[in-house]
Backbone as CSV, one residue per row, in Angstrom:
resi,resn,N_x,N_y,N_z,CA_x,CA_y,CA_z,C_x,C_y,C_z
1,MET,0.674,-1.318,0.016,0.048,-0.210,0.095,0.601,1.274,-0.021
2,THR,0.673,1.934,-0.923,1.734,3.393,-1.168,1.094,4.169,-0.227
3,GLN,1.682,5.103,0.698,0.933,6.515,0.989,0.989,7.611,0.341
4,HIS,0.141,8.518,0.701,0.303,9.763,-0.074,0.494,10.658,1.056
5,GLN,0.993,11.569,0.867,2.043,12.084,2.055,1.474,13.896,1.301
6,SER,0.095,14.652,2.101,0.010,15.573,2.095,0.960,16.587,1.699
7,THR,0.875,17.745,1.208,1.511,19.084,1.436,0.997,19.637,2.735
8,GLN,2.074,19.553,3.775,1.532,20.860,5.094,1.746,22.314,4.195
9,THR,0.347,22.699,4.948,0.304,24.154,4.695,0.115,25.224,6.169
10,MET,0.043,26.547,5.932,-0.121,27.027,7.048,-0.573,28.651,6.492
11,LYS,-1.125,29.069,7.166,-1.962,30.461,7.189,-0.410,31.737,7.217
12,PRO,-1.038,32.490,6.215,0.286,33.610,6.035,0.562,33.864,7.846
13,ALA,-0.375,34.256,8.445,0.171,34.766,9.738,1.124,33.703,10.426
14,THR,0.538,32.706,10.328,1.634,31.461,10.832,3.412,31.200,10.640
15,ALA,3.008,31.809,9.026,4.745,31.326,8.214,4.898,33.176,8.926
16,ALA,4.293,34.291,8.693,5.027,35.428,9.323,5.954,35.307,10.629
17,LYS,5.027,34.762,11.596,5.504,34.327,12.646,6.526,33.520,12.449
18,LYS,6.490,32.671,11.892,7.730,31.624,11.612,9.264,32.516,11.492
19,LEU,8.924,33.269,10.624,9.800,34.288,9.607,10.468,35.119,10.730
20,GLY,9.406,35.843,11.992,9.867,36.713,12.164,9.684,38.249,12.018
21,VAL,8.490,38.117,10.846,8.248,39.553,10.041,6.812,39.788,10.318
22,TYR,6.133,40.982,10.750,5.179,41.785,10.691,4.177,41.613,9.432
23,LEU,3.088,40.506,9.467,2.117,40.200,7.948,1.814,41.185,7.974
24,GLU,1.603,42.575,8.210,0.739,43.840,7.195,2.225,44.231,6.863
25,ALA,3.315,43.825,7.012,4.389,44.561,5.981,5.050,43.894,4.800
26,THR,4.121,42.396,4.276,4.582,41.553,3.964,4.170,42.173,2.419
27,PRO,4.698,41.903,1.516,3.738,41.478,-0.235,2.546,41.001,-0.053
28,ALA,1.388,41.791,-0.489,0.463,41.129,-0.814,-0.055,39.625,-1.213
29,GLU,0.818,39.112,-1.966,0.884,37.571,-2.462,1.091,36.998,-1.076
30,PHE,2.005,37.318,-0.322,2.152,36.700,0.585,0.860,36.414,1.926
31,GLN,0.487,37.707,1.526,-0.688,37.449,2.912,-1.780,36.983,2.301
32,GLU,-2.138,37.074,0.930,-3.158,36.242,0.437,-3.432,34.917,0.095
33,GLY,-2.099,34.088,-0.004,-2.022,32.973,0.225,-2.266,31.816,1.272
34,VAL,-1.622,30.638,0.788,-1.132,30.033,2.019,0.282,29.911,1.499
35,VAL,1.040,29.146,2.587,2.087,29.303,2.352,2.427,27.561,3.456
36,SER,3.577,26.548,2.137,3.865,25.366,2.404,4.940,25.082,3.132
37,ARG,5.291,23.969,3.589,6.562,23.824,4.634,7.729,24.056,3.762
38,THR,7.614,23.474,2.502,8.558,23.897,1.515,9.151,25.050,1.137
39,GLU,8.095,26.023,0.759,7.843,27.516,0.554,8.513,28.015,1.993
40,LEU,7.965,27.817,3.006,8.489,28.489,4.062,10.288,28.247,4.470
41,ASN,10.733,26.607,4.237,11.915,26.825,4.435,12.731,27.550,2.924
42,ALA,12.296,27.634,2.062,13.280,27.868,0.837,13.112,29.580,1.105
43,LEU,12.125,30.141,2.201,11.916,31.465,2.661,13.379,31.636,3.276
44,GLN,13.654,30.998,4.158,14.291,30.731,5.437,15.706,30.504,4.666
45,ALA,15.746,29.682,3.996,17.465,29.126,3.485,17.732,30.636,2.389
46,ASP,16.678,30.957,1.980,17.365,31.914,0.854,15.943,33.205,0.341
47,PRO,16.359,34.102,1.434,15.359,34.971,2.054,15.378,35.974,0.559
48,PRO,14.152,36.238,0.122,14.476,37.262,-0.979,14.377,39.039,-0.384
49,GLN,14.284,39.854,-1.339,15.008,41.052,-1.014,13.893,41.716,0.207
50,TRP,12.300,41.488,-0.213,11.496,41.974,0.695,11.694,41.222,2.230
51,LEU,11.918,40.168,2.036,12.264,39.724,3.630,13.073,40.084,3.924
52,GLN,14.369,40.019,3.534,15.670,41.039,4.161,15.444,42.120,4.521
53,ASP,14.797,42.784,3.671,14.711,44.022,4.330,13.582,44.315,5.537
54,LEU,12.544,43.657,5.506,11.838,43.315,6.991,12.553,43.107,7.945
55,ARG,13.452,42.258,7.548,14.081,41.290,8.866,15.165,42.678,9.198
56,ARG,15.639,43.536,8.588,16.981,44.877,8.540,16.193,45.646,9.081
57,ASN,14.610,46.119,8.734,14.479,47.638,8.841,13.272,47.827,9.408
58,GLY,12.585,46.249,9.820,11.116,46.629,10.007,10.253,47.052,9.360
59,PRO,9.011,47.047,9.749,8.622,47.338,11.026,8.318,45.226,11.502
60,HIS,8.531,45.835,12.744,9.420,44.305,13.187,8.188,44.255,14.498
61,PRO,7.507,42.461,14.535,5.983,42.443,15.396,7.222,42.262,16.839
62,ARG,5.867,42.571,17.611,6.236,42.612,18.962,6.942,41.768,19.631
63,PRO,7.031,40.555,19.175,8.482,39.578,20.165,9.704,39.481,19.876
64,VAL,9.923,40.324,18.292,11.667,40.756,18.131,11.548,42.064,18.494
65,VAL,10.512,43.184,18.463,10.680,44.356,18.876,11.484,44.090,20.724
66,ALA,10.464,43.492,21.315,10.661,43.221,22.852,12.031,42.468,23.046
67,ALA,12.699,41.545,21.963,14.182,40.520,21.703,14.883,41.395,21.859
68,LYS,14.829,42.498,20.429,15.892,43.964,20.472,16.076,44.630,21.421
69,LEU,14.993,44.286,22.451,15.123,46.073,23.464,15.528,45.099,24.647
70,GLY,15.591,43.811,24.676,16.032,42.812,25.541,14.719,42.957,27.170
71,VAL,13.781,42.904,26.695,12.611,43.099,27.236,11.383,42.106,27.527
72,SER,10.661,42.068,27.882,9.346,40.528,27.713,8.462,41.200,26.705
73,ILE,7.515,40.719,26.120,6.380,41.439,25.468,5.834,41.983,26.543
74,SER,4.970,41.587,27.789,3.974,42.183,28.446,4.862,43.431,28.888
75,GLY,6.158,42.933,29.129,6.987,44.685,29.794,6.786,45.839,28.322
76,LEU,6.744,45.345,27.217,6.239,46.385,26.044,5.209,47.287,26.413
77,ALA,4.320,46.455,26.861,2.835,46.503,26.983,2.902,47.529,28.333
78,ARG,3.811,47.221,29.507,3.752,48.277,30.341,4.162,49.290,30.220
79,GLY,5.212,49.269,29.232,5.626,50.440,28.914,5.165,51.379,27.756
80,GLY,3.938,51.049,27.143,3.006,51.506,26.285,2.985,51.377,24.862
81,VAL,4.279,50.636,24.460,4.573,49.940,23.432,3.534,49.010,22.672
82,THR,2.765,49.148,22.077,1.368,48.285,21.601,1.677,48.204,20.025
83,GLU,2.491,49.058,19.348,2.347,48.986,17.958,3.735,48.193,17.549
84,PRO,3.639,47.995,16.221,5.173,47.655,15.895,6.350,48.787,15.496
85,LEU,7.403,48.494,15.828,8.297,49.638,15.374,9.316,49.091,14.478
86,THR,9.909,49.766,14.021,11.151,49.972,12.860,12.777,49.579,13.639
87,THR,13.290,49.260,12.894,14.776,49.132,13.682,15.057,50.638,14.052
88,GLU,14.946,51.602,13.408,15.428,53.015,13.395,14.330,53.536,15.134
89,GLN,13.426,53.412,15.316,12.500,53.374,16.400,13.276,52.886,17.900
90,ILE,13.416,51.648,17.287,14.029,50.755,18.514,15.422,51.534,18.565
91,ASP,16.025,51.516,17.815,17.349,52.177,18.353,17.232,53.250,19.013
92,ALA,16.651,53.969,18.403,16.266,55.309,19.128,15.693,55.456,20.284
93,LEU,14.872,54.565,20.953,14.032,53.908,22.476,15.589,53.593,23.327
94,LYS,16.328,52.625,22.770,17.971,52.178,23.191,18.458,53.400,23.547
95,GLU,19.078,54.483,22.368,19.392,55.793,22.726,19.012,56.130,24.207
96,ASP,17.592,56.267,23.855,16.795,57.560,24.949,16.545,56.652,26.228
97,SER,16.852,55.836,26.307,16.875,54.789,27.565,15.976,55.266,28.728
98,PRO,14.424,55.007,27.981,13.526,56.371,28.962,13.552,54.783,30.161
99,GLU,12.357,55.298,31.741,12.774,54.877,33.044,12.373,53.415,32.781
100,TRP,11.061,53.261,32.051,10.269,52.280,31.975,11.063,51.079,31.347
101,LEU,11.941,51.287,30.161,13.074,50.551,29.930,13.960,49.787,30.618
102,GLN,14.728,50.808,31.297,15.641,50.651,32.238,15.174,49.395,33.161
103,GLN,14.056,49.594,33.853,13.245,49.044,34.782,12.500,48.029,34.011
104,GLU,12.275,47.365,32.806,11.865,46.315,32.537,13.102,45.101,32.096
105,ARG,14.123,46.084,31.487,15.628,45.107,31.176,15.702,44.503,32.895
106,ALA,16.033,45.667,33.530,16.433,45.069,35.103,15.563,43.655,35.674
107,THR,14.098,44.463,35.169,13.178,42.779,35.682,13.604,41.410,34.621
108,GLN,13.762,41.763,33.896,14.125,40.821,32.624,15.452,39.725,32.915
109,ALA,16.345,40.864,33.706,17.712,40.250,33.671,17.539,39.413,35.430
110,GLY,16.165,40.028,35.946,16.385,39.207,37.409,15.472,37.877,36.932
111,VAL,14.902,37.776,36.057,13.888,36.865,35.960,15.009,35.741,35.086
112,ARG,15.756,36.105,34.234,17.009,35.184,33.697,17.684,34.385,34.557
113,LYS,17.906,35.754,35.487,18.926,34.972,36.882,18.027,34.234,37.701
114,GLU,17.163,34.094,37.856,16.145,33.329,38.720,16.351,31.784,37.762
115,ALA,16.004,31.790,36.629,15.927,30.823,35.966,17.110,29.709,35.375
116,ALA,17.913,30.562,35.685,19.359,30.114,35.996,19.438,29.147,37.025
117,ARG,19.328,29.874,38.245,19.550,29.346,39.533,18.881,28.320,39.478
118,ILE,17.297,28.293,39.380,16.598,26.597,39.640,17.034,26.045,38.721
119,LYS,17.805,25.783,37.199,18.250,25.558,36.325,19.546,24.253,37.228
120,GLU,20.029,25.635,37.790,21.948,24.767,38.482,21.059,24.011,39.530
121,LYS,19.755,24.660,40.544,19.455,23.716,41.699,19.064,22.521,41.302
122,LYS,17.876,22.197,40.242,17.827,20.976,40.147,18.996,20.036,39.102
123,ALA,20.334,20.490,38.648,20.992,19.291,38.218,21.899,19.295,38.847
124,THR,21.975,19.633,40.432,23.033,19.653,41.365,21.634,18.150,42.584
125,GLN,20.429,18.406,42.189,19.706,17.684,42.833,19.862,16.358,42.200
126,GLY,19.955,16.490,40.985,20.020,15.071,40.421,21.210,14.578,40.482
127,GLU,22.360,15.104,40.874,23.506,14.200,41.375,23.928,13.865,42.452
128,GLN,23.061,14.315,43.678,22.816,13.919,44.878,22.214,12.270,45.063
129,PRO,23.749,11.263,45.707,22.716,9.819,45.733,21.504,9.851,45.828
130,GLY,20.986,9.145,45.702,19.389,8.407,46.552,18.249,9.210,45.698
131,GLY,18.892,10.689,45.169,17.930,11.151,44.463,16.988,12.117,45.653
132,THR,17.561,12.387,46.830,17.199,13.095,47.929,17.052,14.714,47.583
133,ARG,15.819,15.142,47.520,15.514,16.675,47.348,15.794,17.348,48.667
134,SER,16.442,18.500,48.466,16.735,19.493,50.258,15.370,20.440,49.885
């Protein structure tokens, strides 16, 4: 019996998310179609000029903005950033370094430090004889 393998497709919004770009800034033909897994892989391996430009200049979706600023998505919202930003706007925010951004960066650093501490604690507990926990 032969198996028929169907082509995996995704909505443009899903593909844009996987590519790390803001859907509304992509070309109309990208927004209106469906994207196969093969097409997505091709876009990732050899990005066309429009994709390179979007990744370089934006506008960037919130997860990318948050990562570039070193804060969480919630931190962006608390800081009043609800719209996509361009690379130029992100750089200006970094340069201005408003109070909310400094505070959110400190919060994010604390979260990362605590996550590392918990990971280290779990690793050392796994090494204890008999698997006892403290």
